[in-house]
C-alpha positions in Angstrom: 0.0 0.0 0.0 1.3 3.4 -1.0 2.2 5.7 1.9 0.0 8.8 2.0 1.8 12.0 2.9 0.5 14.5 5.4 0.4 18.1 4.0 1.9 20.2 6.7 0.7 23.6 5.6 -2.7 22.4 4.7 -3.1 20.7 8.0 -2.2 23.8 9.9 -4.5 25.9 7.7 -7.5 23.6 8.1 -6.8 23.2 11.8 -6.8 27.0 12.4 -9.9 27.4 10.2 -11.8 24.9 12.3 -10.5 26.3 15.5 -11.6 29.8 14.6 -14.9 28.7 13.2 -15.7 26.7 16.4 -13.7 29.0 18.7 -16.2 29.5 21.6 -17.1 25.8 22.1 -13.4 24.9 22.0 -12.4 27.7 24.3 -15.1 26.8 26.8 -14.0 23.2 26.7 -10.4 24.1 27.4 -11.4 26.5 30.2 -13.6 23.8 31.8 -10.7 21.3 31.6 -8.2 23.7 33.1 -10.3 24.7 36.1 -11.2 21.0 36.9 -8.0 19.2 36.0 -6.9 19.4 39.7 -9.8 17.3 40.9 -8.8 13.6 41.4 -10.6 11.0 39.4 -12.7 13.6 37.6 -9.6 14.7 35.8 -9.3 11.2 34.2 -12.8 11.4 32.7 -12.2 15.0 31.4 -8.9 13.9 29.9 -10.6 11.1 28.0 -13.3 13.7 27.0 -10.6 15.9 25.5 -9.4 13.0 23.4 -12.9 12.3 22.2 -13.4 15.9 21.4 -10.3 15.9 19.1 -11.8 12.9 17.3 -15.0 14.8 16.7 -13.0 17.8 15.6 -11.3 15.7 12.9 -14.6 14.7 11.5 -15.8 18.3 11.3 -18.4 17.8 14.0 -19.5 20.5 16.4 -18.4 19.6 19.9 -20.3 20.0 23.2 -17.9 21.5 25.8 -19.7 19.8 28.7 -19.2 16.4 27.1 -15.9 16.1 28.8 -17.9 15.4 32.0 -20.0 12.5 30.4 -20.2 9.3 32.5 -19.3 7.2 29.5 -15.8 8.6 29.7 -15.2 6.3 32.7 -16.3 3.1 31.0 -12.9 1.7 30.0 -10.5 3.1 32.5 -8.5 -0.1 32.8 -7.7 0.1 29.0 -6.9 3.8 29.3 -4.4 3.3 32.1 -2.9 0.2 30.5 -2.3 2.1 27.2 -0.7 5.0 29.1 1.5 2.6 31.0 2.6 0.8 27.9 3.1 4.0 26.0 5.3 5.9 28.5 7.2 2.8 29.5 8.0 2.2 25.8 9.1 5.8 25.3 11.2 5.7 28.4 13.0 2.5 27.2 13.5 4.0 23.7 14.9 7.2 25.3 17.6 5.2 27.0 19.1 4.7 23.5 20.5 8.3 23.2 17.1 10.1 23.5 16.4 10.4 19.8 14.5 7.0 19.6 12.3 8.2 22.4 11.2 11.2 20.4 10.6 9.1 17.3 8.5 6.6 19.2 6.5 9.4 21.0 5.5 10.6 17.5 4.9 7.2 16.1 2.6 6.3 19.1 1.1 9.8 19.4 -2.3 8.8 18.0 -2.6 5.5 19.9 -5.1 6.9 22.4 -7.3 8.2 19.7 -7.4 4.8 17.9 -8.1 3.1 21.2 -11.1 5.3 21.8 -12.3 5.6 18.3 -11.6 2.2 16.6 -12.5 0.0 19.6 -9.2 -1.8 19.6 -7.0 -3.2 22.4 -4.2 -1.0 23.8 -1.5 -3.1 22.0 -3.4 -2.9 18.8 -3.8 0.9 19.2 0.0 1.3 19.6 0.6 -0.9 16.5 -2.0 0.9 14.5 -0.6 4.3 15.4 2.9 3.1 14.5 1.8 1.7 11.1 -0.4 4.7 10.1 2.3 7.3 10.9 5.0 5.4 8.9 6.7 7.7 6.5 5.1 10.8 8.1 7.0 11.3 11.4 9.0 14.2 10.1 5.8 15.8 8.8 4.1 15.4 12.2 7.1 16.9 13.9 7.2 19.8 11.5 3.5 20.5 12.0 3.9 20.6 15.8 7.1 22.6 15.5 5.6 25.3 13.3 2.6 25.6 15.5 4.9 25.9 18.6 7.0 28.6 16.9 3.8 30.5 15.9 2.5 30.3 19.5 5.9 31.4 20.8 6.0 34.4 18.6 2.5 35.5 19.5 2.9 35.0 23.2 6.4 36.5 23.2 5.2 39.6 21.4 2.3 40.1 23.9 4.6 39.5 26.8 6.6 42.6 25.8 3.7 44.9 26.2 4.1 46.9 29.4 1.8 46.2 32.4 -0.8 44.1 30.6 1.7 41.8 28.8 1.5 38.9 31.3 -2.3 38.9 31.3 -2.6 39.0 27.5 -0.1 36.2 27.3 -2.2 34.0 29.5 -5.3 34.8 27.6 -3.6 34.2 24.3 -2.2 30.8 25.5 -5.6 29.6 26.4 -7.0 30.8 23.1 -4.2 29.2 21.1 -4.6 25.9 23.0 -8.2 25.9 21.8 -7.1 26.4 18.2 -4.4 23.7 18.5 -7.2 21.2 19.3 -8.3 21.9 15.7 -4.9 21.2 14.3 -4.6 17.9 16.3 -8.1 17.0 15.1 -7.2 17.5 11.4 -4.1 15.4 11.8 -6.0 12.6 13.5 -8.6 12.6 10.7 -5.8 12.1 8.2 -4.2 9.2 10.0 -7.6 7.7 10.9 -8.3 7.2 7.2 -4.9 5.7 6.8 -5.6 3.3 9.7 -9.0 2.4 8.1 -7.1 1.4 4.9 -4.6 -0.7 7.0 -7.4 -2.5 8.8 -9.3 -3.1 5.6 -6.2 -4.6 4.0 -5.5 -6.9 6.9 -9.2 -8.0 7.0 -9.0 -8.7 3.3 -5.9 -10.8 3.7 -7.5 -12.8 6.5 -10.6 -13.5 4.5 -8.7 -14.9 1.5 -9.0 -18.7 1.5 -5.8 -20.6 0.8 -6.1 -22.9 -2.2 -6.7 -26.5 -1.3 -4.9 -29.1 -3.3 -7.0 -32.0 -4.5 -5.8 -35.4 -3.4 -6.1 -38.0 -6.0 -6.9 -41.5 -4.9 -6.1 -44.6 -6.8 -9.2 -46.6 -7.9 
């Protein structure tokens, strides 16, 4: 199967467009998450809710900011914690090999949680699916995140230089840009979700193919 390439500039453009178009729901969701993230146990459900919101963003759906508090977010906590454990343990081990492999694996497994929640697959399968779907696109993912980080840094740095009100404006801009970044993440996930669907379809097709059965001739 031919590797599809992520368009970095188009991804950032579409992400910002969606973020600005749905600015207030995204902003309210980020604010609700920030003010409740310190509450034990509830913060697990809201974190899962944020992941689910990114999935909806990728599909172009309008999100409900209060959905991060939905009870269904707590349904599969054991899989959520297992995936997080496997993910960060794997990245830690990879980082022991001169740090660079850890960065590569963090990018390769970066969409595992989305696949786990969206594709209804096991934690191990989600990691494998994320690795396979991002194959050949790791530098593009890195470039997308880097360019967004530079843009945020320039905006926040410029606002911070304004006398007196600079720090306040920087905090406000950071929250706003975090909301917009949800749009960029959603667009990226939508791209790799389609790649993952192709991978799953190919594997299903291979499994469904019947092996030819040789006829055994018997002597009369």
